[in-house]
C-alpha positions in Angstrom: 20.3 16.2 -16.0 16.7 16.6 -14.5 17.4 13.9 -11.9 20.5 15.9 -10.8 18.5 19.1 -10.6 15.9 17.3 -8.4 18.9 16.1 -6.1 20.2 19.5 -6.0 16.7 20.9 -5.2 16.2 18.5 -2.4 19.6 19.3 -1.0 19.0 23.0 -1.1 15.6 22.5 0.5 17.1 20.5 3.5 20.0 23.1 4.0 17.5 26.0 4.0 15.2 24.0 6.3 18.1 23.2 8.7 18.9 27.0 8.9 15.3 27.9 9.7 14.9 25.2 12.4 18.3 25.9 14.0 17.4 29.6 14.1 14.0 29.0 15.6 15.2 26.6 18.1 17.8 28.9 19.4 15.2 31.7 19.8 12.8 29.3 21.6 15.1 27.2 23.9 13.0 28.1 27.0 9.9 26.6 25.3 11.9 23.4 24.4 12.8 22.9 27.9 9.1 22.7 28.9 8.1 20.3 26.1 7.0 16.7 27.1 9.3 13.8 26.4 13.0 13.8 25.7 15.3 14.0 22.7 16.3 10.2 23.3 12.7 9.3 23.2 12.0 10.9 20.0 15.3 9.6 18.5 14.5 5.9 19.2 10.8 6.4 18.2 11.7 8.0 14.8 14.3 5.4 14.0 11.6 2.9 14.2 8.8 5.0 12.6 10.9 6.0 9.7 12.2 2.5 9.1 8.6 1.5 8.3 7.8 4.7 6.6 10.5 4.0 4.0 8.4 1.2 2.6 5.3 3.4 2.4 3.7 2.9 5.7 2.3 6.2 7.1 4.8 7.9 9.5 1.9 10.2 10.4 -0.3 7.4 11.6 2.6 5.7 13.4 3.7 8.9 15.2 0.2 10.2 16.1 -0.7 6.7 17.7 2.6 6.6 19.6 2.5 10.2 20.9 -1.1 10.0 21.9 -0.6 6.7 23.7 2.5 8.1 25.5 0.9 11.6 26.0 3.9 13.4 24.8 2.5 15.8 22.1 -0.5 18.0 22.6 -3.3 17.8 19.8 -2.8 21.4 19.0 0.8 21.0 17.8 0.4 17.4 16.6 0.0 18.2 12.9 3.2 20.4 13.0 5.2 17.9 14.8 4.6 15.0 12.5 5.4 17.1 9.4 8.5 19.0 10.8 10.0 15.8 12.2 9.7 14.0 8.9 11.8 16.4 6.8 15.3 15.0 7.6 14.3 11.3 7.2 12.4 12.0 4.1 15.4 13.8 2.4 17.5 10.8 3.1 14.9 8.5 1.6 14.5 10.7 -1.6 18.3 11.1 -2.1 19.1 7.3 -1.4 16.3 6.2 -3.8 17.2 8.7 -6.5 20.9 7.6 -6.4 20.2 3.8 -6.7 16.8 3.2 -8.5 16.4 4.0 -12.2 13.6 6.4 -13.0 12.5 8.4 -16.0 13.5 12.0 -15.4 10.4 13.6 -17.1 8.1 11.4 -15.1 9.9 12.3 -12.0 9.8 16.1 -12.7 6.1 16.2 -13.8 4.9 14.1 -10.7 7.0 16.3 -8.2 5.7 19.6 -9.9 2.1 18.3 -9.7 2.3 17.3 -6.1 4.0 20.6 -5.1 1.4 22.6 -7.0 -1.2 20.6 -5.3 0.2 21.3 -1.9 0.4 25.0 -2.6 -2.7 25.7 -4.6 -4.8 22.4 -4.6 -5.4 22.5 -0.8 -7.4 25.7 -1.3 -9.7 23.9 -3.6 -9.9 20.7 -1.6 -10.8 22.1 1.8 -14.1 23.2 0.2 -15.0 19.7 -0.8 -16.9 17.0 1.2 -14.1 15.4 3.1 -16.2 12.4 4.0 -16.9 11.6 0.2 -13.2 12.0 -0.4 -12.3 9.5 2.3 -14.8 6.9 1.0 -13.5 7.3 -2.5 -9.9 7.0 -1.5 -10.8 4.0 0.6 -12.5 2.4 -2.3 -9.8 3.2 -4.8 -7.0 1.8 -2.5 -9.0 -1.4 -1.9 -9.5 -1.9 -5.7 -5.9 -1.3 -6.4 -4.9 -4.0 -3.8 -7.4 -6.4 -5.5 -5.9 -5.8 -8.9 -2.4 -6.4 -7.6 -3.6 -9.8 -6.1 -5.2 -10.7 -9.4 -2.0 -10.0 -11.4 0.1 -11.7 -8.7 -1.8 -15.0 -8.6 -3.6 -15.2 -11.9 -1.4 -13.5 -14.3 1.9 -15.0 -13.4 2.8 -12.6 -10.8 4.3 -9.9 -13.0 4.3 -6.2 -11.9 4.6 -3.2 -13.9 7.9 -2.7 -15.5 7.9 0.9 -16.6 10.5 3.3 -15.2 8.5 6.2 -16.6 5.2 7.3 -18.2 4.1 9.2 -21.3 0.9 10.4 -23.0 -2.4 10.1 -21.1 -0.7 8.0 -18.4 1.7 10.8 -17.5 -1.4 13.2 -17.4 -3.3 10.8 -15.2 -0.3 10.6 -12.8 0.1 14.3 -12.6 -3.7 14.7 -11.9 -3.4 12.2 -9.1 -0.3 13.8 -7.6 -1.9 17.3 -7.7 -5.0 16.0 -5.8 -3.1 14.0 -3.2 -0.5 16.8 -2.7 -3.5 19.0 -1.6 -5.0 16.2 0.5 -1.6 15.7 2.2 -1.7 19.2 3.5 -5.1 18.5 5.3 -3.8 15.5 7.0 -5.1 12.7 4.8 -1.6 11.5 3.5 -0.3 11.3 0.0 2.4 8.5 0.0 0.0 5.5 -0.3 -2.5 7.0 -2.8 0.5 8.3 -4.9 2.0 4.7 -4.8 -1.4 3.3 -5.8 -1.6 5.8 -8.8 1.8 4.7 -10.2 1.1 1.0 -9.7 -2.2 1.2 -11.5 -0.4 3.0 -14.5 2.1 0.1 -14.8 5.2 1.6 -13.1 7.7 -0.8 -11.7 7.1 -1.4 -8.1 10.8 -0.2 -7.1 10.6 2.8 -9.3 7.6 4.3 -7.4 9.9 4.9 -4.3 12.1 7.8 -5.7 9.1 9.5 -7.4 6.9 9.4 -4.4 9.6 10.2 -1.8 11.1 13.1 -3.7 7.6 14.5 -4.2 6.8 14.3 -0.5 10.0 16.2 0.4 9.4 19.1 -2.0 5.7 19.4 -1.3 6.0 19.1 2.5 8.6 21.7 2.7 5.9 24.4 2.4 3.9 23.1 5.4 6.9 22.5 7.5 8.2 26.0 7.0 4.8 27.4 8.1 4.7 25.3 11.3 8.3 26.2 12.2 7.6 30.0 11.7 4.5 29.7 13.8 6.1 27.6 16.4 3.5 25.0 16.3 5.7 21.9 16.6 7.8 19.9 19.0 11.4 21.1 18.8 12.8 17.8 20.7 11.1 15.8 18.1 12.8 17.7 15.2 16.2 17.2 16.7 15.4 13.5 17.4 14.4 13.0 13.8 18.0 13.2 12.7 18.3 9.6 14.2 15.5 8.6 12.0 18.0 8.7 9.1 19.4 5.5 10.5 16.1 3.7 10.2 15.7 5.0 6.7 19.1 3.9 5.5 18.5 0.3 6.9 15.1 0.1 5.2 16.5 1.3 1.8 19.0 -1.6 1.9 16.1 -3.9 2.4 14.1 -2.5 -0.4 17.0 -3.1 -2.8 17.5 -6.8 -1.7 13.8 -7.8 -1.4 12.3 -10.0 -4.2 9.6 -8.1 -6.2 7.1 -10.8 -5.1 7.8 -9.8 -1.5 7.4 -6.1 -2.3 4.0 -6.7 -4.0 2.8 -8.7 -1.0 4.0 -5.6 1.2 2.1 -3.2 -1.1 -1.1 -5.3 -1.0 -1.1 -5.3 2.9 -0.3 -1.6 2.9 -3.1 -0.7 0.5 -5.6 -2.9 2.4 -4.7 -1.4 5.6 -5.0 2.2 4.4 -8.3 1.4 2.7 -9.7 -0.1 5.9 -8.5 2.9 7.8 -10.3 5.3 5.6 -13.7 3.4 6.1 -13.0 2.9 9.7 -12.3 6.6 10.2 -15.7 7.4 8.7 -17.5 4.6 10.8 -16.2 6.0 14.0 -17.1 9.7 13.1 -20.7 8.6 12.5 -21.2 5.9 15.2 -18.9 6.5 17.9 -19.6 9.5 20.3 
């Protein structure tokens, strides 16, 4: 019943979001004509970006790198662009994983609620903290998670977590993590990989993390996306092109289902190491590169 409620909620959110987007684009057609790039450019780009994002790779990092290299999106509207363009593909991810991967309903609901609350309230607390210390802590945590998976993979028979849900202190720990990363996501630090790390550390099955994390992203990011649409701080052509990103999502979802658990664990290790390195590299550049 809870899973059905989440599916309905995700569907309602995207229908409401579609209405808001269409209304805003119709009012600002003249602005869209002046935007850099073309709808075909964003469509092809987002098919590729969202294919990799479905596995947990940051679509924000991929999109920002591409758009800066191609000089298609100004820095001022970059945050709004990457969040608003992700909504349609993320909904496809969430619904596809919820329909095909078994997950405990209570764990799903608690994690989604915690991340959404973090996105709405937690960000007000987090913006007052030392971002540099947060980045160092996240880098260290993600790196340690990768090492733990490597240890289990090669020294403990390669078994991953098998739980489809959490309870007791593990559920509370997951909720705390999702709350914190929900807030961090709103200030551009990303929630997908840290949330994956939290669930893996707590023993959740490597495939079960997908519906939990992706559904949480949709519902929590809806707040930010709406604000960017209302303020007009986004690229309209990118949002239209993002519908094509659903094709990349559906292709990747099929691969996740057919992949061996060992291969998925290797993918997670590489993803965690990359994100850990990125955190430390960002701090190094801030301190040493002028």
